[in-house]
N, C-alpha and C positions, 0 to 999 in steps of 0.2 A: 504494500500500500504506500503511495506517495504522500509524504508529509506536505500538507498545504500551508501556504504562507498566510500569516495573520494579516488581516486587512480591515479597513473601516470605510463605511459608505456615508457620504454627506450629500444632502439634497437641499437646494435653496430654490423655492418656487415663488417668483414674484409676478407682478402683472405683465411685465414685458418679457423677462427671460426666465428660463428654468436651467439651473446649473447643477451638475452632479460631479462628484469626485470620488475616487477610491484612493485612500492613503495606506501606506505600509505602516508597520508598527513604530517607525521613527517619524511619522507624520510627513513622509516624502510622498509626492504625488505620483501615483502609478498610472492614472488615467483621469482625464477631465473632459466634460461635455458642457458646452454653452449653446443653448438653443432658444428659439422664441417660444413663449408660452401660447401666444395667439388666442387667448381667451379660453383655452382648454387645458387646465392644469393637470388633470388626470392623464389625458393623452400625452401631454408633454413629458410627464414623469415616466410613463410606460415606454415611450419612444426613446427617451434619454437612457433608460436602463438597457434597452436593446443596443444603443450605440456603444455603451460601455462594454457589453459582451463582444462587440465587434472589434474593440480596441485592445482588449486584454482577455486572456483565457481565465474566466472566472472559476472554472472547475479546479484551478490550481490555488484558489484563494479560500480562506476560511474567514467569512465576514463575521467579526466578533462584536460589532457594534454599528448602529445606524443612527444618524442625527438628522433632524429636519428643521428648517427655518424658512423665513419668508412669509409673505402675506397668506399663503396657502399651506402653512406648516402643519396645521391640525389635520387637514384633509390628506396631506402627504404622509403624515405619521400613521394614519389609519391604513392607507393603501399599502405601504411597504412594511409596516411594523417597526416603527422607530423606537429606539430606546431613550432618546432624548429629543424633546421638542422645545426649542428656544427661540427667543425673539432675535431680530436681525442685529440689534445693537450689540448684544452679547456675542453673537457669532462673529461679526466683523471685528470686534475688539480682540477676541481670542486669536483669530487668524493673523491680524496685524502684529500681535505680540509674538507669534511664532516666527514671523519674518524678521522683526526687529524687537528683541526682548524688552528694550527700554523705551519703546515708542511712547510719545506723549500726546500726539494728535493724529487722529484718523480722519481724512477727508474722503467721503464716499459719495459718488454721484451715479445714480442708475438712470434708467429710462424714464421712470415716472415718479421717483422720489430721490431725495438726497439726505445725507446724514452727516453730522459732525460729532465726533466722539473724543472726549478729553480723558486721558488716562494719567494716573500718577502711581508709580511703583506697581504697574501691572493691574491696577484697579480702575474701573470706570468711575470717574468723579462727576462727570457732567456730559450731557449730550443734547442734541437738538435735531429735529427732523422737519423736512418740508415735503409734504405729499399733496398739497392743494394747488400749487401754482406751477405751471409747466415751465415758466421762465427760469426756474431754478433747477431744472433737471435736464437729462439728456435729450428729451423730446424737443427742447428748445433748439438745439443744434440740428436735430433730425429734420425739423420743419424748415429751417433755413436752408439746409442742404438741398431739399426738394425745390425750393424757390430758386436757388442758384444753379440747379442742374448738375451739381457736383456730388459724387458719392461721399457719404459721411466718413467712410474709411480713408478718404484722401484728405480730409480736413487738416490733419496734423502736418502732412507734407506741405500744404499751401501755407499754413500758419508759420512754419519754421522759416519760410523764405521771406517773411515780412520784415521790413526794416522799422516800420512804425504802425501800430495798430490804429485802425479807424475808430473814432469814438462813436459807439452805437448804444442807444438806450436799451438797457437790458431788464428793466423792471417788469415789462409786459411783452409777451411774444408779438402781439399785434403792433405795438409801437416800434418794436425792434425791426419788424419786417418793413414798416414804413420808412424808418430811418435807413435801413440797408438799401432799399430801392433808391432813396435820395442819393446815397453815396455812390451807387452805380451810375446814376444819371449825371453826376458831376465829374465822373471819370476816375474815381478812386480805384486803385488796383485791387483785383480780386484777392490777392494774398493778404493785403492789409484789411480788407473787409472781413475775411474769415478769421484772422487773428483778432480783429476787433470784436467779433462775436464771442470768441473764447474769453476775452477780457470782460465782456458784458456778463457772461454767465458766472465768471469768478466774482465779479462785483456783487451780483445778485446773491450768490451763495454766501459770501462773507457778510453782507449787510443783513441778510435774514437769519443766518445761523450762528454767526460768530460774535454778535454783540455781547459785551460783558464777559467774554471768555478769553483766557490767557492761552494763546496758541504757541506752544513751545516745540522745539525740535527734540528728538527726531520726529519727522512728520511723514506719514504714509498716505498715498493717494490711491484709492482702489474703487472698484466698480467698473462697469462697461465703458464709461466716458474716459477713464484713465488711459484707454488705448490711444486717445488723441494726444499726440505729443505737444500740440499747441496749447492744450489745457494745462499740461504740466508746466510749460514755459510761462503761461499767464499766471498761474498760482505762485511760481517762484518770483516773478516780477512784482506781484502784489504784496507778497509776504516777506520778500528779501531773505528767503531761506532755501535750502535744498529740499526738494520734495522727492521722496522715494516711491517709485511705482513698482510693485512686486511683479514677478514673472507671471503669476497666476492671479493678477489683479481682478480679472473678470469673474472669478469663481471663489472669491475669498469667503463669502457667506457659507458656501458649501464646505469649504475647508474648515472653517471655524466650528461648524456643528459636527463635523466628523471627528475633530479633535475632542470636542466635548463628549462625544460617544466613547472615544478612546479612554477618557479619564474615568469612565464608569468602571473600568477594569473588570469587565465581564469575562468569564471563562468561555471557551468554545462551547457552543450549544445553548448558552444562557440568553443570547440575544433574542429579541422579538422579531427579528428580520424574517419575512415570509418567503424570501428567496426570489430569484430573478424570474420565477414562473409567474409572478403577478402581472407580467407584461401581457399574458394571454387571457386575463380575466376581464369580464365586462362589468363595469361599475355603474351604478345608477344613483344619482343624487337628487334630492328633493328637499323642499322646505315646507313647514307648516307653522301656523301661529298658535301658540298655547294661550288659551283663554281662561287659565286657572286663576289669574289675578289681573290687576290693572296694568301690569307691566307689558302684557301681550307680546311676549318674546317671540322672535322668529327663530325657530329651531331647524338646524340642518340635519338631514339624515342621509346616510350612504349605505347602499345595499349591494350585495352580489347575489343575483337570483332572488330567492325569497328570504335570504338571511340579512338582517340588519346588522351591519358591522359597527356603526357608531352613530351617536347623535351628540350635538353640542350647540351652544348658543343661548341657552336659558340662563337667567340670573340665579335661580335658586338651586340648580343642579338636579331638578326633578327628572329631566329627560337625559341627563348625561350618561353615556355608556361607551364602552370600548369593545364590547362583544355582546352577543345575544344573551348569554347566561348572566353576566354581571348586570346587564341592563335590566333584565327581568327582576333580579333581586332588589335593585335600587328602586325600580318602579313600584314593586310590591310594598317596599318599606315606606315609600313616600305616600302611597295610597292608604297604608295602615296608620 
């Protein structure tokens, strides 16, 4: 019998991207997947798991722990059988600390939200999030790239060629587009416009998230937007410090929750992981409103066939469950 290598699975499911990683026992990345969620988190997780099996021979691995994070972390945890379900702040902080153990500031910008995390001695002491305004997220640059007809993947290349960024209003995507069009009409170079957009996003990020916070080095920049070298340059210009972009900047949330699963120190076979076979199951999700009190909570339910796997969303816990048996026991106790 061949000894299998100890490994850990991390999954980060957000509104824009779904990221999966497999780490070895030393937290080294064995395989990583970054894909679009496209409004279908279950499908994204299943297809992401398939991609992992195509990148690495999972039969040679012993998955000893699974972590889930992101806006769909509870749903993901039920699907795959996660041992740890944590919020994005914790996951990103843990991953950044793995890259730079003495990190003090984490800058994170994704497609639909952004985060600022302040750490001291490895402990999160403050944080801020922006999830309501597109002007402070990656979608700001995505929208302008469409308007310019330039792939977002090329923005960094253009920005690095700029000698002086155009000043573009960045507090609102609508105003930014109007300002950008004006700059085009008066003949401002495309390189300067794109670098100006990077500066606009950085200003918006710092104005909204960094007020009253002491941003110290070492500083790590992660999230999908960190792939844009122009954004790194703009942050360094605004803060006058070096900003480190990790190799796996785009999947740091998944890395962080995999490390958290590793820290559970589960023995082989103790994990809740349901196996890569979950890629072939058909899941059904639905919601209902509980009218047991004035809260009228919306409860989410997920099923496979006739079996209810989990429910969540209620304030009192009446409907909470992780499998059919425990759910029946809790429901009976609540009724009694």
